[in-house]
C-alpha positions as MATLAB code, in Angstrom:
seq = 'MCGIAGIVGHLSESNSEATTQLMVSALKHRGPNDQGVLSFTATTNTVALGNTRLSILDLSTAGHQPMTDESGRYTIVFNGEIYNFPELRKLLDAGSHIFQSSTDTEAVLLAFRRWSVESFGKLRGMFAMAILDRTEQLLYLVRDPLGIKPLYYYAGENYFLFASEVRALLATGKIPRKIHTPAVSHFLHYGWVGETETLIEGVKLLQPGHMLVVDFSRERLSTSISSFDQQPSFEPIRAEPDRNESIAHLRHLLDQSVKSHLLSDVPVGLFLSGGLDSTALLHLMSRAGERPRTFTVVFPESDFSEGEFARRVARQYDADHHEIELTESGLLSEMPAALSAMDQPTMDGVNSFVVSKAVSESGIKVALSGLGGDELFAGYPSFKRARLARKAAAVPAGIRRTLASGGRMIFGDERLRKHWDLLSSDCTPTSVYEISRRLFSQEQAGRLLPSSPRHESLKRSTASGDEVNDISQLEALGYMTNLLLRDTDFMSMANSLEVRVPFVDKMLTRYVDRMSGDWKLQDHPKAMLREAMRGELPDYVWNRRKMGFVLPFERWMRLKFRTEIEETFNNEQLIQSVGIAPDALHSVWDGFLNGNIRWSHPWSLFVLLRWCDRYQVSN';
ca = [
       5.505  -11.502  -11.017;
       4.216  -14.891  -10.054;
       2.498  -17.097   -7.554;
       4.549  -19.677   -5.698;
       3.633  -22.734   -3.650;
       5.101  -25.952   -2.338;
       5.107  -28.762    0.174;
       7.787  -30.682    2.020;
       7.175  -33.700    4.217;
       6.896  -37.425    4.759;
       4.615  -37.955    1.755;
       4.726  -39.844   -1.500;
       6.040  -37.978   -4.532;
       2.686  -38.287   -6.289;
       0.877  -36.876   -3.240;
       3.306  -33.944   -3.023;
       2.970  -33.145   -6.720;
      -0.819  -33.401   -6.654;
      -1.040  -31.167   -3.576;
       1.238  -28.563   -5.123;
      -0.729  -28.650   -8.370;
      -3.897  -27.850   -6.398;
      -2.188  -24.762   -4.995;
      -0.813  -23.738   -8.383;
      -4.280  -23.994   -9.903;
      -5.665  -21.788   -7.115;
      -2.965  -19.199   -7.973;
      -3.482  -19.185  -11.736;
      -4.731  -15.577  -11.687;
      -1.311  -14.480  -10.407;
       0.474  -15.950  -13.404;
      -1.618  -16.878  -16.447;
       1.352  -17.055  -18.867;
       3.044  -20.234  -17.624;
       3.085  -22.705  -14.759;
       5.157  -25.618  -13.535;
       5.589  -28.149  -10.730;
       8.794  -29.984   -9.817;
       9.337  -32.661   -7.149;
      12.390  -34.088   -5.402;
      12.628  -37.134   -3.167;
      15.223  -36.874   -0.414;
      16.359  -39.356    2.220;
      13.091  -39.525    4.135;
      10.976  -36.665    2.740;
       9.658  -35.352   -0.550;
       9.678  -31.748   -1.744;
       7.471  -30.272   -4.471;
       7.687  -26.683   -5.720;
       5.148  -24.917   -7.936;
       4.873  -21.629   -9.814;
       2.487  -19.632  -11.944;
       4.153  -16.969  -14.075;
       3.150  -13.496  -15.215;
       5.852  -12.788  -17.800;
       7.425   -9.354  -17.281;
      11.169   -9.883  -17.870;
      12.313  -12.243  -20.628;
       9.002  -13.304  -22.120;
      10.509  -16.500  -23.552;
      10.313  -20.005  -22.114;
      13.774  -19.434  -20.619;
      11.994  -17.835  -17.648;
      10.047  -21.002  -16.817;
       9.857  -21.969  -13.154;
      10.670  -23.912  -11.063;
      14.187  -23.009  -12.221;
      17.233  -25.158  -11.424;
      20.859  -24.088  -11.693;
      23.259  -25.919  -14.010;
      24.745  -27.936  -11.135;
      21.327  -29.388  -10.304;
      21.768  -28.582   -6.631;
      19.540  -25.493   -6.295;
      15.969  -24.896   -7.473;
      13.969  -21.675   -7.048;
      10.384  -20.509   -7.306;
      10.248  -16.729   -7.214;
       7.575  -14.034   -6.938;
       8.529  -10.393   -7.367;
      10.930   -8.099   -9.160;
      14.593   -7.372   -8.386;
      15.365   -3.905   -9.701;
      19.138   -4.142   -9.248;
      19.467   -7.506  -10.976;
      21.489   -6.022  -13.899;
      24.152   -5.018  -11.353;
      23.973   -8.476   -9.767;
      24.486  -10.049  -13.175;
      27.657   -8.018  -13.693;
      29.035   -9.222  -10.368;
      28.116  -12.791  -11.199;
      29.528  -12.536  -14.714;
      32.844  -11.677  -13.109;
      32.637  -15.059  -11.394;
      32.211  -16.854  -14.731;
      28.550  -17.735  -14.238;
      26.782  -18.602  -17.479;
      23.256  -17.188  -17.783;
      20.549  -19.092  -19.649;
      17.973  -16.256  -19.542;
      17.640  -12.515  -18.980;
      15.365  -12.922  -15.945;
      15.925  -11.583  -12.467;
      14.928  -15.027  -11.167;
      18.070  -16.594  -12.563;
      20.201  -13.789  -11.132;
      18.709  -14.434   -7.669;
      19.325  -18.176   -7.999;
      22.957  -17.761   -9.037;
      23.508  -15.091   -6.378;
      22.351  -17.597   -3.764;
      24.673  -20.235   -5.199;
      27.575  -17.821   -4.834;
      26.832  -15.960   -1.568;
      24.269  -18.219    0.159;
      21.949  -16.373    2.590;
      24.072  -13.214    2.344;
      22.662  -12.791   -1.157;
      19.228  -11.839    0.221;
      20.556   -8.596    1.694;
      21.957   -7.603   -1.705;
      18.520   -7.591   -3.354;
      16.708   -4.331   -4.060;
      13.105   -4.955   -4.920;
       9.983   -6.819   -3.865;
      10.103  -10.570   -3.456;
       8.907  -13.764   -1.846;
      10.746  -16.941   -2.804;
      11.600  -20.522   -1.977;
      15.012  -22.027   -2.725;
      15.656  -25.754   -2.474;
      19.140  -27.040   -1.605;
      19.159  -30.719   -2.510;
      22.604  -31.425   -1.040;
      21.944  -30.013    2.438;
      18.254  -30.966    2.267;
      17.124  -27.493    3.226;
      14.293  -25.304    1.935;
      14.669  -21.520    2.314;
      11.585  -19.284    2.360;
      12.388  -15.576    2.096;
      10.328  -12.354    2.134;
      11.493   -8.834    1.203;
      12.445   -6.377    3.983;
       9.510   -4.018    3.370;
       6.847   -6.728    3.163;
       5.645   -5.856   -0.339;
       5.111   -9.485   -1.359;
       3.385  -11.982    0.985;
       4.398  -15.538    1.858;
       2.115  -17.776    3.948;
       2.873  -21.154    5.507;
       1.340  -23.949    7.558;
       3.094  -26.669    9.556;
       1.110  -29.911    9.702;
       1.912  -33.061   11.631;
       4.210  -34.524    8.958;
       4.299  -31.859    6.259;
       4.948  -28.168    5.689;
       3.021  -26.047    3.153;
       3.712  -22.583    1.744;
       2.030  -20.345   -0.846;
       1.595  -16.761   -2.024;
      -2.023  -16.723   -0.868;
      -4.065  -18.235    1.938;
      -6.673  -19.505   -0.507;
      -4.040  -21.693   -2.173;
      -3.209  -23.342    1.156;
      -6.905  -23.961    1.801;
      -7.270  -25.527   -1.656;
      -5.108  -28.465   -0.553;
      -7.727  -29.755    1.883;
      -4.906  -30.358    4.382;
      -5.703  -27.429    6.685;
      -8.574  -27.381    9.224;
     -10.774  -24.364    8.477;
     -10.913  -23.259   12.089;
     -11.179  -19.563   12.783;
      -8.344  -17.892   14.700;
     -10.244  -15.790   17.228;
      -7.343  -13.465   18.211;
      -7.029  -12.551   14.509;
     -10.741  -11.709   14.403;
     -10.207   -9.491   17.439;
      -7.329   -7.689   15.727;
      -9.481   -7.241   12.637;
     -12.236   -5.632   14.691;
      -9.763   -3.240   16.266;
      -8.022   -2.128   13.061;
      -9.845   -3.401    9.975;
      -7.063   -5.786    8.971;
      -5.461   -8.960   10.302;
      -2.218   -8.334   12.195;
       1.283   -9.263   11.088;
       2.300  -12.956   11.094;
      -1.346  -13.979   11.650;
      -4.254  -14.938    9.410;
      -7.891  -15.663   10.079;
      -7.134  -19.416    9.862;
      -5.718  -21.075   12.950;
      -2.197  -22.334   12.213;
      -1.682  -20.416    8.967;
       1.080  -17.840    9.409;
       2.547  -14.975    7.388;
       6.336  -14.774    7.239;
       7.594  -11.464    8.642;
       9.214   -8.935    6.282;
      12.991   -9.248    6.083;
      12.959  -12.787    7.447;
      13.810  -16.242    6.176;
      12.294  -19.498    7.297;
      14.471  -22.588    6.835;
      12.929  -26.061    6.703;
      15.382  -28.885    7.419;
      14.044  -32.111    5.866;
      17.207  -34.202    6.222;
      15.512  -36.310    8.912;
      12.082  -37.885    9.009;
      10.833  -35.247   11.417;
      10.907  -31.762    9.895;
      12.479  -28.891   11.799;
      12.076  -25.177   11.093;
      13.841  -21.980   12.148;
      13.100  -18.320   11.464;
      15.631  -15.499   11.497;
      15.998  -11.943   10.244;
      18.250  -11.341    7.268;
      17.726   -7.650    6.485;
      15.240   -5.806    8.637;
      14.718   -2.094    8.401;
      17.234   -0.330   10.637;
      15.946    1.012   13.919;
      14.704    4.591   14.065;
      17.652    6.118   15.881;
      17.863    9.793   16.864;
      19.822   11.845   14.338;
      22.714   13.211   16.342;
      24.535   15.108   13.605;
      21.995   16.225   11.043;
      23.339   16.868    7.547;
      22.640   20.081    5.698;
      18.969   20.217    4.743;
      19.605   21.425    1.195;
      22.104   18.641    0.635;
      19.553   16.150    1.920;
      16.927   17.493   -0.470;
      19.340   17.137   -3.381;
      20.175   13.563   -2.412;
      16.499   12.761   -1.908;
      15.798   14.028   -5.435;
      18.535   11.697   -6.722;
      17.112    8.693   -4.832;
      13.590    9.368   -6.103;
      14.856    9.585   -9.659;
      16.893    6.412   -9.214;
      13.992    4.483   -7.663;
      11.516    5.358  -10.424;
      14.022    4.543  -13.163;
      14.722    1.153  -11.629;
      10.999    0.443  -11.274;
      10.558    0.951  -15.017;
      12.677   -2.139  -15.723;
      10.341   -4.267  -17.844;
       9.948   -6.022  -21.173;
       6.284   -4.929  -21.303;
       4.716   -1.408  -21.116;
       4.402    0.206  -17.671;
       1.303    2.190  -16.623;
       0.611    4.545  -13.704;
      -2.267    5.017  -11.244;
      -2.813    8.791  -11.453;
      -4.835   10.925   -9.046;
      -3.329   14.293   -9.915;
      -2.052   14.689   -6.356;
       1.517   15.202   -5.245;
       2.624   11.546   -5.033;
       1.311   10.288   -8.372;
       2.214   13.501  -10.213;
       5.772   13.216   -8.908;
       5.925    9.675  -10.285;
       4.514   10.848  -13.631;
       7.142   13.589  -13.813;
       9.971   11.188  -13.008;
       8.682    8.631  -15.507;
       8.544   11.294  -18.208;
      12.053   12.445  -17.351;
      13.202    8.845  -17.808;
      11.949    8.938  -21.384;
       8.607    7.190  -20.850;
       5.225    8.221  -22.264;
       3.173    6.402  -19.654;
      -0.375    5.218  -19.889;
      -2.180    6.750  -16.909;
      -5.374    5.535  -15.228;
      -7.797    7.401  -12.971;
     -11.075    6.369  -11.346;
     -13.819    8.995  -11.692;
     -17.271    9.154  -10.135;
     -20.495   10.893  -11.142;
     -20.442   12.315   -7.599;
     -18.065   15.223   -8.218;
     -17.105   15.635   -4.558;
     -15.440   12.196   -4.672;
     -13.909   12.434   -8.136;
     -10.294   13.314   -8.886;
     -10.844   13.192  -12.637;
     -10.423   16.925  -13.278;
      -7.040   17.068  -11.522;
      -5.679   13.909  -13.127;
      -6.877   14.971  -16.577;
      -5.057   18.289  -16.310;
      -1.812   16.699  -15.166;
      -1.988   14.009  -17.853;
      -2.431   16.631  -20.569;
       0.572   18.584  -19.349;
       2.798   15.489  -19.566;
       1.232   14.226  -22.802;
       0.307   10.942  -21.136;
      -1.920    8.354  -22.760;
      -4.703    8.940  -20.243;
      -7.627    6.641  -19.432;
     -10.580    7.377  -17.152;
     -12.465    4.597  -15.369;
     -15.969    5.772  -14.519;
     -17.489    4.035  -11.537;
     -21.202    4.243  -10.740;
     -23.337    2.645   -8.065;
     -24.635   -0.016  -10.439;
     -21.127   -0.555  -11.842;
     -19.628   -1.127   -8.421;
     -22.496   -3.390   -7.450;
     -21.749   -5.579  -10.469;
     -18.039   -5.684   -9.546;
     -18.616   -6.324   -5.851;
     -18.904  -10.149   -5.965;
     -15.593  -10.397   -7.839;
     -13.926   -7.853   -5.527;
     -15.066   -9.693   -2.402;
     -13.922  -12.997   -3.902;
     -10.504  -11.506   -4.602;
      -9.912  -10.807   -0.895;
      -7.365  -13.360    0.271;
      -7.891  -12.050    3.794;
     -10.795   -9.861    4.941;
     -10.034   -6.145    4.821;
     -12.035   -2.972    5.371;
     -10.406   -1.541    2.235;
      -9.283   -2.918   -1.111;
     -12.335   -2.669   -3.364;
     -10.908    0.477   -4.953;
      -7.664   -1.361   -5.747;
      -9.620   -4.179   -7.390;
     -11.652   -1.846   -9.603;
      -8.726    0.150  -10.957;
      -6.546   -2.958  -11.322;
      -9.240   -4.679  -13.352;
      -9.596   -1.731  -15.712;
      -5.836   -1.359  -16.145;
      -5.407   -5.073  -16.817;
      -8.255   -5.086  -19.349;
      -6.470   -2.316  -21.248;
      -3.590   -4.716  -21.897;
      -1.209   -3.407  -19.221;
       0.670   -5.944  -17.082;
       2.670   -3.524  -14.901;
       1.621   -0.270  -13.186;
       3.277    2.104  -10.728;
       1.461    3.314   -7.615;
       2.161    6.196   -5.222;
       1.526    3.923   -2.232;
       3.931    4.665    0.619;
       4.284    8.399    0.054;
       2.118    9.297    3.056;
       3.938    6.933    5.420;
       7.384    7.997    4.279;
       6.871   11.772    4.048;
       4.376   12.428    6.893;
       1.189   12.841    4.893;
      -1.400   11.472    7.342;
      -3.326   13.359   10.070;
      -1.676   11.088   12.667;
       1.596   12.985   12.225;
       0.036   16.302   13.258;
      -1.863   14.571   16.051;
       1.423   13.275   17.455;
       2.728   16.845   17.587;
      -0.416   18.027   19.354;
      -0.273   15.065   21.722;
       3.269   16.002   22.751;
       1.997   19.449   23.768;
      -1.060   17.968   25.473;
       1.206   15.701   27.527;
       2.342   18.813   29.425;
      -1.148   19.014   30.965;
      -1.540   16.723   33.995;
      -3.134   13.397   33.078;
      -5.928   13.837   35.629;
      -7.044   17.115   34.075;
      -6.934   15.628   30.575;
      -9.031   12.647   31.630;
     -11.599   14.953   33.266;
     -11.858   17.070   30.119;
     -12.236   13.946   27.977;
     -14.938   12.554   30.258;
     -16.847   15.827   30.055;
     -16.490   15.900   26.288;
     -17.963   12.426   25.983;
     -20.948   13.434   28.112;
     -21.657   16.702   26.304;
     -20.874   15.516   22.790;
     -22.226   11.979   22.661;
     -21.570   11.470   18.957;
     -19.754    8.148   18.534;
     -17.738    9.684   15.690;
     -15.965   11.974   18.195;
     -14.783    9.071   20.364;
     -11.204    9.197   19.054;
     -10.788   12.844   20.066;
     -11.593   12.063   23.686;
      -9.582    8.848   23.652;
      -6.511   10.779   22.493;
      -6.962   13.419   25.169;
      -7.182   10.823   27.942;
      -4.318    8.644   26.619;
      -0.644    8.788   27.622;
      -0.054   10.913   24.471;
       2.804    8.738   23.183;
       3.246    8.144   19.420;
       2.120    4.530   19.917;
      -1.156    5.669   21.487;
      -1.677    8.309   18.803;
      -1.188    5.700   16.081;
      -3.387    3.089   17.757;
      -6.250    5.496   18.316;
      -5.919    7.062   14.861;
      -6.107    3.662   13.146;
      -8.629    2.109   15.520;
     -11.818    0.762   13.983;
     -13.821   -0.464   16.991;
     -12.935    0.536   20.527;
     -11.921   -2.035   23.133;
     -15.435   -1.972   24.588;
     -17.168   -2.246   21.199;
     -14.933   -5.104   20.068;
     -15.577   -6.894   23.357;
     -19.326   -6.696   22.808;
     -19.020   -7.894   19.214;
     -16.689  -10.787   20.050;
     -17.416  -11.864   23.634;
     -15.234  -14.998   23.401;
     -12.082  -13.042   22.599;
      -9.530  -12.130   25.273;
      -8.866   -8.438   25.742;
      -6.863   -7.045   22.837;
      -3.362   -6.013   23.874;
      -1.947   -2.663   22.861;
       1.053   -2.480   20.572;
       4.356   -3.307   22.210;
       6.488   -1.975   19.375;
       9.169    0.333   20.686;
       9.193    3.912   19.420;
      11.909    5.519   21.489;
      13.642    7.709   18.930;
      12.553   10.938   20.628;
      11.204   12.152   17.271;
       7.432   11.706   17.237;
       7.169   12.248   13.457;
       9.615    9.446   12.710;
       7.982    7.259   15.358;
       4.588    7.660   13.670;
       6.212    6.996   10.301;
       7.567    3.694   11.605;
       4.215    2.684   13.069;
       2.269    3.628    9.945;
       4.722    1.816    7.663;
       4.999   -1.393    9.674;
       1.306   -1.448   10.575;
      -1.190    0.187    8.246;
       0.970    0.140    5.108;
       2.357   -3.386    5.429;
      -0.718   -5.125    6.804;
      -3.448   -3.365    4.848;
      -2.252   -1.284    1.896;
       0.471   -3.584    0.569;
      -1.484   -6.756    1.282;
      -4.637   -5.390   -0.385;
      -2.653   -4.143   -3.357;
      -1.020   -7.522   -3.829;
      -4.088   -9.735   -3.881;
      -6.420   -7.237   -5.563;
      -4.007   -6.465   -8.413;
      -2.861  -10.064   -8.854;
      -6.496  -11.201   -8.964;
      -6.486   -9.279  -12.237;
      -3.036  -10.520  -13.365;
      -1.552   -7.065  -12.837;
       1.794   -6.334  -11.207;
       1.786   -3.144   -9.114;
       5.138   -1.560   -8.270;
       5.616    0.950   -5.449;
       8.658    3.218   -6.022;
       8.219    5.028   -2.696;
       8.543    1.687   -0.879;
      12.155    1.243   -1.930;
      14.876   -0.044    0.397;
      17.443    2.643   -0.344;
      14.909    5.484   -0.386;
      13.156    4.531    2.845;
      16.381    4.011    4.755;
      17.556    7.464    3.805;
      14.298    9.254    4.598;
      13.890    7.355    7.880;
      16.954    9.134    9.231;
      15.852   12.640    8.357;
      14.650   14.924   11.100;
      10.898   14.842   11.643;
      10.944   18.642   11.767;
      12.054   18.645    8.138;
       9.198   16.385    7.063;
       6.375   18.271    8.757;
       6.783   22.008    8.353;
       4.177   24.365    6.879;
       2.708   21.523    4.827;
       2.613   17.722    5.088;
       5.233   15.949    2.959;
       7.510   18.985    3.165;
      10.619   17.080    2.048;
       8.906   15.545   -0.978;
       7.576   18.969   -1.882;
      11.053   20.453   -1.634;
      12.579   17.644   -3.658;
      10.078   18.285   -6.457;
      10.102   22.090   -6.136;
      10.289   23.718   -9.562;
       9.585   20.391  -11.253;
       5.802   20.018  -10.936;
       2.991   22.317  -12.154;
       2.027   25.058   -9.671;
      -1.586   23.899   -9.396;
      -0.471   20.561   -7.930;
       0.878   22.292   -4.798;
      -2.381   24.022   -3.948;
      -4.969   21.283   -4.373;
      -6.626   19.813   -1.309;
      -5.671   16.228   -0.454;
      -8.578   13.927   -1.290;
      -7.317   10.365   -1.186;
      -8.810    7.524   -3.186;
     -12.067    6.934   -1.311;
     -15.177    5.274   -2.699;
     -18.519    6.818   -1.666;
     -19.556    3.851    0.485;
     -21.490    6.045    2.909;
     -23.966    6.842    0.149;
     -24.008    3.450   -1.523;
     -24.515    1.414    1.651;
     -27.774    3.236    2.300;
     -29.041    2.485   -1.200;
     -28.145   -0.425   -3.481;
     -25.885   -2.281   -1.018;
     -28.390   -2.138    1.805;
     -30.379   -5.274    0.945;
     -27.283   -7.450    0.541;
     -25.740   -6.208    3.783;
     -28.912   -6.754    5.771;
     -29.318  -10.269    4.354;
     -25.815  -11.088    5.593;
     -26.434   -9.497    9.007;
     -29.627  -11.541    9.395;
     -27.863  -14.858    8.735;
     -27.775  -16.005   12.363;
     -26.025  -19.312   11.637;
     -23.161  -17.505    9.881;
     -22.871  -14.851   12.594;
     -22.696  -17.428   15.385;
     -20.174  -19.575   13.486;
     -17.770  -16.610   13.462;
     -18.424  -15.841   17.143;
     -20.019  -12.426   16.581;
     -22.780  -11.381   18.988;
     -25.973  -10.686   16.926;
     -27.261   -7.903   19.204;
     -23.973   -6.012   19.038;
     -23.840   -6.453   15.269;
     -27.335   -5.050   14.744;
     -26.532   -2.181   17.080;
     -23.645   -1.200   14.809;
     -25.854   -1.340   11.719;
     -28.615    0.705   13.381;
     -26.043    3.240   14.539;
     -24.830    3.656   10.955;
     -28.362    4.094    9.593;
     -29.011    6.712   12.304;
     -25.895    8.634   11.329;
     -23.982    7.991   14.570;
     -21.450    5.434   13.296;
     -19.106    5.662   10.321;
     -19.642    3.411    7.295;
     -16.344    1.577    7.852;
     -17.705   -0.166   10.970;
     -20.618   -2.095    9.416;
     -18.714   -2.545    6.158;
     -15.837   -4.299    7.915;
     -18.279   -6.657    9.644;
     -19.996   -7.391    6.327;
     -16.650   -8.218    4.686;
     -15.602  -10.429    7.609;
     -18.803  -12.461    7.504;
     -18.770  -12.777    3.715;
     -15.166  -14.000    3.751;
     -15.858  -16.608    6.429;
     -18.909  -17.782    4.534;
     -17.005  -18.085    1.243;
     -14.191  -20.163    2.745;
     -16.386  -22.036    5.225;
     -14.295  -20.907    8.192;
     -15.881  -21.226   11.619;
     -15.262  -21.841   15.310;
];
């Protein structure tokens, strides 16, 4: 795992190297074991590539990056892990390639030399990379199909920048720190910045499964973006296979994914909650011959703590178990570092920072996470809501809107808004997802950000005819990719920890995507995962209530966080520089203190303002 960065443009070689070194220095937390910068002067432009390395495979200097092939034509900087690289090596060995290391980076580089852009579709893993072709004077930027690893870029007047994090791009001083108002609007609606966008005007995020090619053969740079391996569309299953056979094959794919994710030259840990997803991973790790080190966050507030469940599971599997106790004062002391670690503002992520920090401090460089299990196997409430919405759609829209209007009048609690919004919607999976994940309503967001144009609803097509699979697609490409995976990346890498997500595996997701939604959502959520692990996990795992990894912010924001939040909300200069209306902001805070608004609303505004203040971003 690494951080990557680079620049290409009509600049001097010393300028390019110095700029890239600034970005590499800003990414040092992602790779404290090694770093390097390499430059190349072409006909009219200069290219510089940089890397910071967290050594996971081949801990020797043979894994140093930037890495150039023996011909001298191709150079790569790579961030990620390729779990099928041993198989790639065998194919490449048959072509008489000579390997200088045992890294996956070299396998990717030589695969590109042999198969060009077709090599990207052969990769199974998480990755973001840049490959320089000196002969053709092309630079390829590539991001994995599931969007696990990020890759940001900025096109200036006579140069092009890229990096693993937005903060690295800002460190160059070459990007105007102007706020991108539509991105602020999206943040207010969902609690995260939408795909391809960032909070900085002009800074973009490469889409999953896409490659961006920079042609620097002429003085004026040209760029093109194309898909190389997107997730297949969610097509209706016309001839469903036997369910029992599907369960057996699913069990095989789960086993295969976890085994491949254990590929490492350093010990691998596990985030353990004691729930179905993490216990399944623990079981599969143990079956692969591992005695994992497991980590669980516990709280003095017992209603939030999963410690008892995780402890019991860890004992049963003889895991080397570690508990991370988090108190109000402890979180308060961690909060400045957690907020600083946010590469983009997010309503979530502090929990990921806390557990990542503790795991890293224990000496672990790699940990598995159960992230993706809910999106893949129908574990969220939105899946059941989509089923209910399909039934509600049979009621005439006029009647539904009347009932919703009456409900709003009788039950004025702001926290019930989503129930009435769902009832009065068109009841499609897209509407169910949007309303389920909505932070502020259209009206609330408009009051908070008066300068923003009206936020447009999602245009993503969900026409499979299977509402469970439609919701799965929306959750995976929206909430998972743009919040969970992004938060996990920058919060874990801020602590020099690589987090792997076996449920977010190309082969596994493509198989489960084509299963019938009826199979996934039967008597219990995650029915297919339950069936695949039936007879394998302890009985008490099946019966425990789903808790999720949620910090008790509701309680804390009324106590020790209150002063800091109110100081931020009273900073009128900061509020106006972001474009937030002070009256609307204070109304949200008062509504929270009165018990009418959920904690996530004022917290998201606090995070947004703090991030803009830290990076001096304004209108």
